[in-house]
DSSP file (Angstrom, degrees, kcal/mol; ACC not computed):
  #  RESIDUE AA STRUCTURE BP1 BP2  ACC     N-H-->O    O-->H-N    N-H-->O    O-->H-N    TCO  KAPPA ALPHA  PHI   PSI    X-CA   Y-CA   Z-CA
    1    1 A X     >        0   0    0      0, 0.0     4,-2.1     0, 0.0     5,-0.1   0.000 360.0 360.0 360.0 -39.2    4.4   23.1   13.8
    2    2 A X  H  >  +     0   0    0      1,-0.2     4,-2.9     2,-0.2     5,-0.3   0.915 360.0  53.8 -62.3 -42.2    4.5   20.0   11.6
    3    3 A X  H  > S+     0   0    0      1,-0.2     4,-2.1     2,-0.2    -1,-0.2   0.897 109.4  48.5 -59.2 -40.0    6.6   18.1   14.1
    4    4 A X  H  > S+     0   0    0      2,-0.2     4,-1.0     1,-0.2    -1,-0.2   0.890 112.4  48.9 -67.3 -38.4    4.0   18.8   16.8
    5    5 A X  H >< S+     0   0    0     -4,-2.1     4,-0.8     1,-0.2     3,-0.6   0.943 113.3  45.1 -66.9 -47.8    1.2   17.7   14.6
    6    6 A X  H >X S+     0   0    0     -4,-2.9     3,-0.9     1,-0.2     4,-0.8   0.867 105.6  61.6 -65.4 -35.6    2.8   14.4   13.5
    7    7 A X  H 3< S+     0   0    0     -4,-2.1     3,-0.5    -5,-0.3    -1,-0.2   0.812  95.3  62.4 -63.0 -27.4    3.8   13.6   17.1
    8    8 A X  T X< S+     0   0    0     -4,-1.0     3,-1.5    -3,-0.6    -1,-0.3   0.859  96.4  59.7 -62.5 -34.4    0.1   13.6   18.0
    9    9 A X  G X4 S+     0   0    0     -3,-0.9     3,-1.2    40,-0.8    -1,-0.2   0.824  98.7  57.8 -63.5 -30.6   -0.3   10.7   15.6
   10   10 A X  G 3< S+     0   0    0     -4,-0.8    -1,-0.3    -3,-0.5    -2,-0.2   0.305  85.7  76.7 -89.6  11.5    2.2    8.6   17.6
   11   11 A X  G <  S+     0   0    0     -3,-1.5    -1,-0.3     2,-0.1     2,-0.2   0.461  74.0 109.3 -86.9  -5.0    0.2    8.9   20.8
   12   12 A X    <   -     0   0    0     -3,-1.2     2,-0.5    -4,-0.2    40,-0.1  -0.495  66.5-138.8 -72.5 137.2   -2.1    6.3   19.3
   13   13 A X        -     0   0    0     -2,-0.2     2,-0.3     2,-0.0    -2,-0.1  -0.850  15.5-150.6 -97.7 132.6   -2.0    2.9   20.8
   14   14 A X        -     0   0    0     -2,-0.5     4,-0.1     1,-0.1    42,-0.0  -0.731  17.8-128.4-103.0 153.1   -2.0   -0.1   18.5
   15   15 A X  S    S+     0   0    0     -2,-0.3     2,-0.2     2,-0.1    -1,-0.1   0.864  91.2  23.2 -65.3 -38.4   -3.4   -3.5   19.3
   16   16 A X  S    S-     0   0    0      1,-0.1    20,-0.2    20,-0.1    -2,-0.1  -0.770 100.9 -72.7-126.2 168.3   -0.3   -5.4   18.2
   17   17 A X  E     -A   35   0A   0     18,-0.7    18,-1.9    -2,-0.2     2,-0.3  -0.312  54.3-107.6 -62.5 144.9    3.5   -4.6   17.8
   18   18 A X  E     +A   34   0A   0     16,-0.2    16,-0.3     1,-0.2    -1,-0.1  -0.545  38.9 170.2 -76.9 134.8    4.4   -2.3   14.9
   19   19 A X  E     +     0   0A   0     14,-3.5     2,-0.3     1,-0.4    15,-0.2   0.706  64.6   4.7-109.3 -37.1    6.2   -4.0   12.0
   20   20 A X  E     -A   33   0A   0     13,-1.5    13,-2.9     2,-0.0    -1,-0.4  -0.998  54.7-160.4-154.2 147.6    6.3   -1.3    9.3
   21   21 A X  E     +A   32   0A   0     -2,-0.3     2,-0.3    11,-0.2    11,-0.2  -0.999   9.3 178.8-134.1 136.0    5.3    2.4    8.8
   22   22 A X  E     -A   31   0A   0      9,-2.5     9,-3.1    -2,-0.4     2,-0.4  -0.966  14.6-146.7-132.4 150.9    4.7    4.3    5.5
   23   23 A X  E     -A   30   0A   0     -2,-0.3     2,-0.6     7,-0.2    47,-0.2  -0.959  14.8-163.1-126.3 137.5    3.7    7.9    5.1
   24   24 A X  E  >> +A   29   0A   0      5,-3.0     5,-2.2    -2,-0.4     4,-0.6  -0.872  16.9 179.9-110.5  90.5    1.5    9.7    2.5
   25   25 A X  T  45S+     0   0    0     -2,-0.6     3,-0.5     1,-0.2    -1,-0.1   0.848  75.4  58.5 -64.8 -35.9    2.6   13.3    3.2
   26   26 A X  T  45S+     0   0    0      1,-0.2    -1,-0.2    -3,-0.1    45,-0.1   0.890 117.9  30.9 -62.6 -40.1    0.4   14.9    0.5
   27   27 A X  T  45S-     0   0    0     -3,-0.3    -1,-0.2     2,-0.1    -2,-0.2   0.347 109.2-122.0-100.7   5.0   -2.8   13.4    2.2
   28   28 A X  T  <5 +     0   0    0     -4,-0.6    21,-1.5    -3,-0.5     2,-0.4   0.908  62.7 141.6  57.3  49.0   -1.3   13.6    5.7
   29   29 A X  E   < -AB  24  48A   0     -5,-2.2    -5,-3.0    19,-0.2     2,-0.5  -0.934  39.2-158.7-123.8 145.3   -1.8    9.9    6.4
   30   30 A X  E     -AB  23  47A   0     17,-2.9    17,-2.7    -2,-0.4     2,-0.4  -0.989   9.5-157.0-122.3 122.6    0.4    7.4    8.2
   31   31 A X  E     -AB  22  46A   0     -9,-3.1    -9,-2.5    -2,-0.5     2,-0.4  -0.846  10.7-169.8-100.6 135.8    0.0    3.7    7.4
   32   32 A X  E     -AB  21  45A   0     13,-3.1    13,-2.5    -2,-0.4     2,-0.5  -0.988  11.5-155.3-131.0 125.0    1.1    1.2   10.1
   33   33 A X  E     -AB  20  44A   0    -13,-2.9   -14,-3.5    -2,-0.4   -13,-1.5  -0.868  18.4-178.6 -95.9 128.3    1.4   -2.6    9.7
   34   34 A X  E     -AB  18  43A   0      9,-3.1     9,-2.8    -2,-0.5     2,-0.4  -0.867  12.9-145.8-120.2 159.5    1.2   -4.5   13.0
   35   35 A X  E     -AB  17  42A   0    -18,-1.9   -18,-0.7    -2,-0.3     2,-0.6  -0.990  16.3-126.2-131.3 134.6    1.4   -8.2   13.6
   36   36 A X     >  -     0   0    0      5,-2.2     4,-2.5    -2,-0.4     5,-0.2  -0.666  20.8-147.7 -72.1 119.0   -0.3  -10.4   16.0
   37   37 A X  T  4 S+     0   0    0     -2,-0.6    -1,-0.2     1,-0.2   -21,-0.0   0.763  91.2  57.9 -63.8 -24.0    2.6  -12.2   17.8
   38   38 A X  T  4 S+     0   0    0      1,-0.1    -1,-0.2     3,-0.1    -2,-0.0   0.952 129.4   6.2 -72.4 -50.9    0.5  -15.4   18.3
   39   39 A X  T  4 S-     0   0    0      2,-0.1    -2,-0.2    -3,-0.1    -1,-0.1   0.403  91.8-127.3-115.4   1.1   -0.4  -16.2   14.7
   40   40 A X     <  +     0   0    0     -4,-2.5     2,-0.2     1,-0.2    -3,-0.1   0.613  52.4 156.0  59.8  18.3    1.8  -13.5   12.8
   41   41 A X        -     0   0    0     -5,-0.2    -5,-2.2     1,-0.1     2,-0.2  -0.531  41.2-122.1 -70.5 138.3   -1.3  -12.3   10.9
   42   42 A X  E     -B   35   0A   0     20,-0.2    18,-2.2    -7,-0.2     2,-0.4  -0.570  23.5-167.4 -84.2 146.6   -0.9   -8.7    9.7
   43   43 A X  E     -BC  34  59A   0     -9,-2.8    -9,-3.1    -2,-0.2     2,-0.4  -0.984  11.2-146.1-127.8 141.3   -3.3   -5.9   10.6
   44   44 A X  E     -BC  33  58A   0     14,-2.4    14,-2.9    -2,-0.4     2,-0.4  -0.911  14.7-176.9-117.7 136.8   -3.2   -2.5    8.9
   45   45 A X  E     -B   32   0A   0    -13,-2.5   -13,-3.1    -2,-0.4     2,-0.4  -0.960   8.8-163.5-127.7 144.3   -4.0    0.8   10.4
   46   46 A X  E     +BC  31  55A   0      9,-2.6     8,-3.6    -2,-0.4     9,-2.1  -0.996  14.2 177.9-128.6 127.5   -4.1    4.3    8.9
   47   47 A X  E     -BC  30  53A   0    -17,-2.7   -17,-2.9    -2,-0.4     6,-0.2  -0.924  26.5-119.0-126.0 152.7   -4.1    7.4   11.0
   48   48 A X  E >   -B   29   0A   0      4,-2.7     3,-1.9    -2,-0.3   -19,-0.2  -0.385  35.2-104.5 -79.6 165.5   -4.1   11.1   10.2
   49   49 A X  T 3  S+     0   0    0    -21,-1.5   -40,-0.8     1,-0.3   -41,-0.3   0.760 123.4  60.9 -59.9 -23.7   -1.2   13.3   11.2
   50   50 A X  T 3  S-     0   0    0    -22,-0.3    -1,-0.3   -42,-0.1   -44,-0.1   0.528 122.9-105.4 -83.0  -5.6   -3.6   14.6   13.9
   51   51 A X  S <  S+     0   0    0     -3,-1.9     2,-0.4     1,-0.3    -2,-0.1   0.575  73.4 137.9  95.5  11.1   -3.8   11.1   15.4
   52   52 A X        -     0   0    0    -40,-0.1    -4,-2.7     1,-0.0    -1,-0.3  -0.729  56.0-115.7 -91.3 137.8   -7.3   10.1   14.3
   53   53 A X  E     +C   47   0A   0     -2,-0.4    -6,-0.3    -6,-0.2     3,-0.1  -0.530  34.1 171.0 -69.4 132.0   -7.9    6.6   13.0
   54   54 A X  E    S+     0   0A   0     -8,-3.6     2,-0.4     1,-0.4    -7,-0.2   0.689  81.3  10.3-101.9 -38.9   -8.9    6.4    9.4
   55   55 A X  E    S-C   46   0A   0     -9,-2.1    -9,-2.6    42,-0.1     2,-0.5  -0.989  75.1-161.7-142.4 129.5   -8.7    2.6    9.3
   56   56 A X  E     -     0   0A   0     -2,-0.4   -11,-0.2   -11,-0.2   -12,-0.1  -0.960  63.0 -22.5-125.1 125.7   -8.2    0.5   12.3
   57   57 A X  E     -     0   0A   0     -2,-0.5     2,-0.7     1,-0.2   -12,-0.2   0.867  68.2-175.9  48.4  51.2   -7.0   -3.2   12.5
   58   58 A X  E     -C   44   0A   0    -14,-2.9   -14,-2.4    -3,-0.1     2,-0.3  -0.694  22.3-135.7 -75.3 115.4   -7.8   -4.1    8.9
   59   59 A X  E     -C   43   0A   0     -2,-0.7   -16,-0.2   -16,-0.2    -1,-0.0  -0.585  10.1-129.3 -83.1 130.7   -7.0   -7.8    8.8
   60   60 A X        -     0   0    0    -18,-2.2     3,-0.1    -2,-0.3    -1,-0.1  -0.323  18.7-120.0 -70.8 159.1   -5.0   -9.2    5.8
   61   61 A X  S    S-     0   0    0      1,-0.2     2,-0.3   -20,-0.0    -1,-0.1   0.716  92.7  -0.2 -75.7 -20.9   -6.3  -12.2    4.0
   62   62 A X  S >  S-     0   0    0    -20,-0.1     3,-1.3     1,-0.0   -20,-0.2  -0.974  77.2-103.1-159.5 166.8   -3.1  -14.1    4.8
   63   63 A X  T 3  S+     0   0    0     -2,-0.3    -2,-0.0     1,-0.3    -3,-0.0   0.619 107.8  73.5 -72.9 -11.7    0.2  -13.6    6.6
   64   64 A X  T 3  S+     0   0    0     15,-0.1    16,-2.6   -22,-0.0     2,-0.4   0.586  75.1  97.4 -77.7  -9.4    2.2  -13.1    3.3
   65   65 A X  E <   +D   79   0B   0     -3,-1.3     2,-0.3    14,-0.2    14,-0.2  -0.668  53.3 178.5 -84.4 132.4    0.7   -9.7    2.7
   66   66 A X  E     -D   78   0B   0     12,-2.7    12,-2.4    -2,-0.4     2,-0.4  -0.909  36.7 -92.4-131.0 158.7    2.8   -6.7    3.8
   67   67 A X  E     +D   77   0B   0     -2,-0.3    10,-0.2    10,-0.2     3,-0.1  -0.561  39.4 170.3 -71.2 123.1    2.6   -3.0    3.7
   68   68 A X  E     -     0   0B   0      8,-3.0     2,-0.3    -2,-0.4     9,-0.2   0.711  58.1 -56.1-102.9 -30.5    4.2   -1.6    0.6
   69   69 A X  E     -D   76   0B   0      7,-1.7     7,-3.0   -47,-0.1    -1,-0.4  -0.979  36.9-113.8 173.1 178.0    3.0    2.0    0.9
   70   70 A X  E     +D   75   0B   0     -2,-0.3     2,-0.3   -47,-0.2     5,-0.2  -0.972  42.4 149.2-140.7 126.5    0.1    4.5    1.2
   71   71 A X  E >   +D   74   0B   0      3,-2.2     3,-1.7    -2,-0.4   -47,-0.1  -0.985  60.3  13.4-157.1 145.6   -0.6    7.0   -1.6
   72   72 A X  T 3  S-     0   0    0     -2,-0.3     3,-0.1     1,-0.3    -1,-0.1   0.833 129.1 -61.3  54.6  35.3   -3.7    8.8   -3.1
   73   73 A X  T 3  S+     0   0    0      1,-0.2    22,-2.3    21,-0.1    23,-0.5   0.782 113.7 120.2  61.2  29.5   -5.6    7.8    0.1
   74   74 A X  E <   -DE  71  94B   0     -3,-1.7    -3,-2.2    20,-0.2     2,-0.5  -0.977  61.9-135.3-126.4 138.8   -5.1    4.1   -0.8
   75   75 A X  E     -DE  70  93B   0     18,-3.4    18,-2.6    -2,-0.4     2,-0.6  -0.805  21.8-153.7 -89.8 127.1   -3.3    1.4    1.2
   76   76 A X  E     -DE  69  92B   0     -7,-3.0    -8,-3.0    -2,-0.5    -7,-1.7  -0.916  14.1-178.0-110.7 121.7   -0.9   -0.6   -1.0
   77   77 A X  E     -DE  67  91B   0     14,-3.0    14,-2.4    -2,-0.6     2,-0.4  -0.886   7.8-161.1-115.4 147.8   -0.1   -4.2    0.1
   78   78 A X  E     -DE  66  90B   0    -12,-2.4   -12,-2.7    -2,-0.3     2,-0.5  -0.965  17.5-128.2-126.6 148.4    2.2   -6.6   -1.6
   79   79 A X  E     -DE  65  89B   0     10,-2.5     2,-0.7    -2,-0.4    10,-0.6  -0.822  19.3-159.1 -96.9 128.8    2.3  -10.4   -1.3
   80   80 A X        +     0   0    0    -16,-2.6     2,-0.3    -2,-0.5     8,-0.1  -0.916  40.9 108.0-113.1 110.3    5.7  -11.8   -0.5
   81   81 A X        -     0   0    0     -2,-0.7     3,-0.1     3,-0.1     6,-0.1  -0.829  37.1-170.1-174.9 139.1    6.2  -15.5   -1.3
   82   82 A X        +     0   0    0     -2,-0.3     3,-0.1     1,-0.1    -1,-0.0   0.107  59.3 107.2-118.9  20.8    8.1  -17.4   -3.9
   83   83 A X  S    S+     0   0    0      1,-0.1     2,-0.3     2,-0.0    -1,-0.1   0.703  87.8   9.3 -79.0 -18.4    6.6  -20.9   -3.2
   84   84 A X  S >  S-     0   0    0     -3,-0.1     3,-1.5     1,-0.0     4,-0.3  -0.987  76.3-107.8-154.7 161.3    4.5  -21.0   -6.4
   85   85 A X  T 3  S+     0   0    0     -2,-0.3     3,-0.3     1,-0.3    37,-0.1   0.676 115.6  53.0 -66.6 -15.9    3.9  -19.1   -9.6
   86   86 A X  T 3  S+     0   0    0      1,-0.2    20,-0.3    19,-0.1    -1,-0.3   0.377  84.0  89.4-100.1   6.4    0.6  -17.8   -8.4
   87   87 A X    <   +     0   0    0     -3,-1.5    -1,-0.2    18,-0.1    -2,-0.1   0.766  61.2  96.6 -76.8 -25.7    1.7  -16.3   -5.1
   88   88 A X        +     0   0    0     -4,-0.3    18,-2.3    -3,-0.3     2,-0.3  -0.252  51.0 146.3 -64.6 152.4    2.7  -12.8   -6.3
   89   89 A X  E     -EF  79 105B   0    -10,-0.6   -10,-2.5    16,-0.3     2,-0.4  -0.951  38.3-144.8-178.5 160.4    0.1  -10.1   -5.8
   90   90 A X  E     -EF  78 104B   0     14,-2.3    14,-3.2    -2,-0.3     2,-0.4  -0.999  15.9-165.9-134.6 133.8   -0.8   -6.5   -5.1
   91   91 A X  E     -EF  77 103B   0    -14,-2.4   -14,-3.0    -2,-0.4     2,-0.5  -0.985   2.8-162.0-124.5 132.6   -3.8   -5.3   -3.2
   92   92 A X  E     -EF  76 102B   0     10,-2.9    10,-2.3    -2,-0.4     2,-0.4  -0.961   9.4-172.6-115.9 125.7   -5.1   -1.7   -3.1
   93   93 A X  E     -EF  75 101B   0    -18,-2.6   -18,-3.4    -2,-0.5     2,-0.4  -0.972  26.3-124.7-122.4 128.1   -7.5   -0.7   -0.3
   94   94 A X  E     -E   74   0B   0      6,-2.1   -20,-0.2     3,-0.5     6,-0.2  -0.580  19.2-145.0 -68.4 124.2   -9.3    2.6   -0.1
   95   95 A X  S    S+     0   0    0    -22,-2.3     3,-0.3    -2,-0.4    -1,-0.2   0.830  97.2  38.6 -62.3 -33.5   -8.4    4.0    3.3
   96   96 A X  S    S+     0   0    0    -23,-0.5    -1,-0.2     1,-0.2     2,-0.2   0.673 129.0  30.2 -94.2 -19.2  -11.8    5.6    3.9
   97   97 A X    >   +     0   0    0      3,-0.2     3,-2.7    -3,-0.1    -3,-0.5  -0.622  67.4 176.2-137.0  76.0  -13.9    2.8    2.4
   98   98 A X  T 3  S+     0   0    0     -3,-0.3    -4,-0.1     1,-0.3    -1,-0.1   0.673  74.9  71.1 -62.6 -17.0  -12.0   -0.4    3.0
   99   99 A X  T 3  S+     0   0    0      1,-0.2     2,-1.0    -6,-0.1    -1,-0.3   0.712  86.9  76.4 -68.7 -16.9  -14.8   -2.5    1.5
  100  100 A X    <   +     0   0    0     -3,-2.7    -6,-2.1    -6,-0.2     2,-0.3  -0.807  69.5 133.8 -94.0  98.2  -13.6   -1.0   -1.8
  101  101 A X  E     -F   93   0B   0     -2,-1.0     2,-0.4    -8,-0.2    -8,-0.2  -0.985  37.9-154.8-144.5 155.6  -10.5   -2.9   -2.6
  102  102 A X  E     -F   92   0B   0    -10,-2.3   -10,-2.9    -2,-0.3     2,-0.4  -0.982   5.1-158.7-132.9 144.4   -8.9   -4.6   -5.6
  103  103 A X  E     -F   91   0B   0     -2,-0.4     2,-0.6   -12,-0.2   -12,-0.2  -0.983   3.0-166.3-126.8 132.3   -6.4   -7.4   -5.8
  104  104 A X  E >   -F   90   0B   0    -14,-3.2   -14,-2.3    -2,-0.4     3,-0.5  -0.957  12.2-164.2-117.0 111.3   -4.2   -8.3   -8.7
  105  105 A X  E 3  S+F   89   0B   0     -2,-0.6   -16,-0.3   -16,-0.2   -18,-0.1  -0.531  70.1  36.3 -87.5 162.0   -2.5  -11.7   -8.4
  106  106 A X  T 3  S+     0   0    0    -18,-2.3    16,-2.8   -20,-0.3     2,-0.4   0.666  92.5 109.0  68.2  20.0    0.5  -12.7  -10.6
  107  107 A X  E <   -G  121   0C   0     -3,-0.5     2,-0.5    14,-0.3    14,-0.2  -0.983  60.0-142.8-122.3 139.6    1.9   -9.2  -10.5
  108  108 A X  E     -G  120   0C   0     12,-3.3    12,-1.6    -2,-0.4     2,-0.3  -0.880  18.6-125.7-102.3 128.4    5.1   -8.3   -8.6
  109  109 A X  E     +G  119   0C   0     -2,-0.5    10,-0.2   -20,-0.3     3,-0.1  -0.566  33.3 170.8 -69.1 127.3    5.2   -4.9   -6.8
  110  110 A X  E     -     0   0C   0      8,-2.8     2,-0.3     1,-0.3     9,-0.2   0.818  53.0 -43.3-104.6 -54.8    8.4   -3.0   -8.0
  111  111 A X  E     -G  118   0C   0      7,-1.1     7,-3.1     2,-0.0     2,-0.3  -0.982  51.4 -93.2-170.7 162.4    8.0    0.5   -6.6
  112  112 A X  E     -G  117   0C   0     -2,-0.3     2,-0.4     5,-0.2     5,-0.3  -0.680  38.6-177.4 -81.7 137.3    5.8    3.5   -6.0
  113  113 A X  E >   -G  116   0C   0      3,-2.6     3,-1.5    -2,-0.3     2,-0.1  -0.931  52.2 -60.6-140.2 113.7    6.0    6.2   -8.7
  114  114 A X  T 3  S-     0   0    0     -2,-0.4    -1,-0.0     1,-0.3    32,-0.0  -0.283 121.5 -11.2  54.1-120.0    4.1    9.4   -8.5
  115  115 A X  T 3  S+     0   0    0     -2,-0.1    19,-2.1    -3,-0.1    20,-0.5  -0.172 132.9  39.7-103.7  37.9    0.4    8.5   -8.2
  116  116 A X  E <  S-GH 113 133C   0     -3,-1.5    -3,-2.6    17,-0.2     2,-0.4  -0.890  76.0-101.5-162.7-167.7    0.9    4.9   -9.1
  117  117 A X  E     -GH 112 132C   0     15,-1.8    15,-3.0    -2,-0.3     2,-0.5  -0.984  20.9-131.4-134.7 139.1    2.8    1.7   -8.8
  118  118 A X  E     +GH 111 131C   0     -7,-3.1    -8,-2.8    -2,-0.4    -7,-1.1  -0.822  35.0 179.2 -89.5 131.8    5.3    0.0  -11.1
  119  119 A X  E     -GH 109 130C   0     11,-2.8    11,-3.1    -2,-0.5     2,-0.4  -0.860  19.1-156.8-127.6 160.3    4.4   -3.7  -11.5
  120  120 A X  E     -G  108   0C   0    -12,-1.6   -12,-3.3    -2,-0.3     9,-0.1  -0.995  31.8-108.4-135.8 135.7    5.8   -6.6  -13.4
  121  121 A X  E >   -G  107   0C   0     -2,-0.4     3,-1.7   -14,-0.2   -14,-0.3  -0.393  30.6-125.5 -58.8 138.4    4.0   -9.8  -14.4
  122  122 A X  T 3  S+     0   0    0    -16,-2.8    -1,-0.1     1,-0.3   -15,-0.1   0.832 106.4  55.9 -56.5 -37.8    5.2  -12.7  -12.3
  123  123 A X  T 3  S+     0   0    0    -17,-0.3     2,-0.6   -38,-0.0    -1,-0.3   0.556  91.8  80.7 -78.3  -6.9    6.1  -14.9  -15.2
  124  124 A X    <   -     0   0    0     -3,-1.7     3,-0.1     1,-0.2    -1,-0.0  -0.895  64.5-161.3-104.9 118.5    8.4  -12.3  -16.8
  125  125 A X        -     0   0    0     -2,-0.6     2,-0.3     1,-0.1    -1,-0.2   0.882  64.6  -9.0 -69.0 -41.2   11.8  -12.3  -15.2
  126  126 A X  S    S+     0   0    0      3,-0.0     2,-1.5     0, 0.0    -1,-0.1  -0.947 106.8  30.9-149.9 167.2   13.0   -8.9  -16.3
  127  127 A X  S    S+     0   0    0     -2,-0.3     2,-0.1    -3,-0.1    -3,-0.0  -0.526  78.9  95.7  90.6 -74.7   12.3   -5.9  -18.5
  128  128 A X        +     0   0    0     -2,-1.5     2,-0.4    -7,-0.1    -7,-0.1  -0.330  48.0 177.8 -65.0 127.2    8.6   -5.5  -18.9
  129  129 A X        -     0   0    0     -9,-0.1    13,-1.2    -2,-0.1     2,-0.3  -0.992  10.1-162.6-130.3 139.8    7.1   -3.0  -16.4
  130  130 A X  E     -HI 119 141C   0    -11,-3.1   -11,-2.8    -2,-0.4     2,-0.5  -0.809  14.8-131.8-116.3 159.4    3.5   -1.9  -16.2
  131  131 A X  E     -HI 118 140C   0      9,-2.9     9,-2.4    -2,-0.3     2,-0.7  -0.958   8.9-157.9-116.5 122.9    2.0    1.1  -14.4
  132  132 A X  E     -HI 117 139C   0    -15,-3.0   -15,-1.8    -2,-0.5     2,-0.6  -0.893  15.7-146.0 -99.1 111.1   -1.0    0.8  -12.1
  133  133 A X  E  >> -HI 116 138C   0      5,-2.6     4,-2.2    -2,-0.7     5,-0.7  -0.669   4.3-158.0 -78.7 118.2   -2.7    4.3  -11.8
  134  134 A X  T  45S+     0   0    0    -19,-2.1    -1,-0.2    -2,-0.6   -18,-0.1   0.706  89.3  54.2 -72.8 -19.6   -4.1    4.7   -8.3
  135  135 A X  T  45S+     0   0    0    -20,-0.5    -1,-0.2     1,-0.1   -19,-0.1   0.905 124.4  22.7 -78.8 -42.6   -6.6    7.3   -9.4
  136  136 A X  T  45S-     0   0    0      2,-0.2    -2,-0.2     0, 0.0    -1,-0.1   0.593  95.4-134.9 -99.5 -13.2   -8.2    5.2  -12.2
  137  137 A X  T  <5 +     0   0    0     -4,-2.2     2,-0.4     1,-0.2    -3,-0.2   0.867  60.6 132.0  58.5  39.2   -7.2    1.8  -10.8
  138  138 A X  E   < -I  133   0C   0     -5,-0.7    -5,-2.6    -7,-0.0     2,-0.5  -0.924  53.1-134.9-122.2 149.6   -6.2    0.7  -14.3
  139  139 A X  E     +I  132   0C   0     -2,-0.4     2,-0.3    -7,-0.2    -7,-0.2  -0.860  36.8 152.7-103.4 132.7   -3.0   -1.0  -15.5
  140  140 A X  E     -I  131   0C   0     -9,-2.4    -9,-2.9    -2,-0.5     2,-0.1  -0.835  49.7 -53.1-145.1-177.1   -1.2    0.3  -18.6
  141  141 A X  E  >  -I  130   0C   0     -2,-0.3     4,-2.4   -11,-0.2     5,-0.2  -0.411  46.6-133.9 -63.6 134.2    2.1    0.6  -20.4
  142  142 A X  H  > S+     0   0    0    -13,-1.2     4,-2.6     1,-0.2     5,-0.3   0.923 100.6  47.2 -58.8 -50.0    4.7    2.2  -18.1
  143  143 A X  H  > S+     0   0    0    -14,-0.2     4,-2.1     1,-0.2    -1,-0.2   0.927 115.0  44.5 -63.6 -46.8    6.1    4.7  -20.7
  144  144 A X  H  > S+     0   0    0      2,-0.2     4,-2.3     1,-0.2    -1,-0.2   0.916 115.3  48.6 -63.7 -43.2    2.7    5.9  -21.9
  145  145 A X  H  X S+     0   0    0     -4,-2.4     4,-1.9     2,-0.2    -2,-0.2   0.911 112.8  46.1 -66.1 -43.2    1.3    6.2  -18.3
  146  146 A X  H  X S+     0   0    0     -4,-2.6     4,-2.1    -5,-0.2    -1,-0.2   0.876 111.8  52.3 -68.0 -36.4    4.4    8.1  -17.0
  147  147 A X  H  X S+     0   0    0     -4,-2.1     4,-2.3    -5,-0.3    -2,-0.2   0.915 108.6  51.0 -63.3 -42.9    4.4   10.4  -20.0
  148  148 A X  H  X S+     0   0    0     -4,-2.3     4,-1.5     1,-0.2    -2,-0.2   0.882 109.4  51.1 -61.7 -38.8    0.7   11.2  -19.4
  149  149 A X  H  X S+     0   0    0     -4,-1.9     4,-0.7     1,-0.2    -1,-0.2   0.910 111.1  47.5 -64.3 -42.6    1.5   12.0  -15.7
  150  150 A X  H  < S+     0   0    0     -4,-2.1     3,-0.5     1,-0.2    -2,-0.2   0.882 113.2  46.9 -68.2 -38.5    4.3   14.4  -16.7
  151  151 A X  H  < S+     0   0    0     -4,-2.3    -1,-0.2     1,-0.2    -2,-0.2   0.750 105.5  60.6 -76.2 -23.0    2.2   16.2  -19.3
  152  152 A X  H  <        0   0    0     -4,-1.5    -1,-0.2     1,-0.2    -2,-0.2   0.719 360.0 360.0 -75.0 -20.5   -0.8   16.5  -16.9
  153  153 A X     <        0   0    0     -4,-0.7    -1,-0.2    -3,-0.5    -2,-0.2   0.456 360.0 360.0 -82.7 360.0    1.3   18.6  -14.5
């Protein structure tokens, strides 16, 4: 039954060619990054497993932003560029209310972890990792935040 449900989502036609796909199985959402072939600007779409648009053609602020994931009903974008020290960044967009979004510059996206993201400040080459909690939208110490997540379950 799940295969039939998810296959409905892929009957959706997108405005531009698909570049990347991420899935939030818990919330039954599929995030799709598409790119305009003319100017290579990214557009982000979120559809339900049933094939309904949640977010359609959300335009990125620049072409360096790419889809990193979708979790907790939030679209996670990361900025990819090494041309200057201020280029790194992470942007979190609420899938259902895209006008509610937050951007953190000078942080490098490392990976998705549970209900959050591991980040590192751009100016620190190794070691230090911070945890961005997607529920509270706050950044804290990785060890304390992950311990709190484990004890809450």
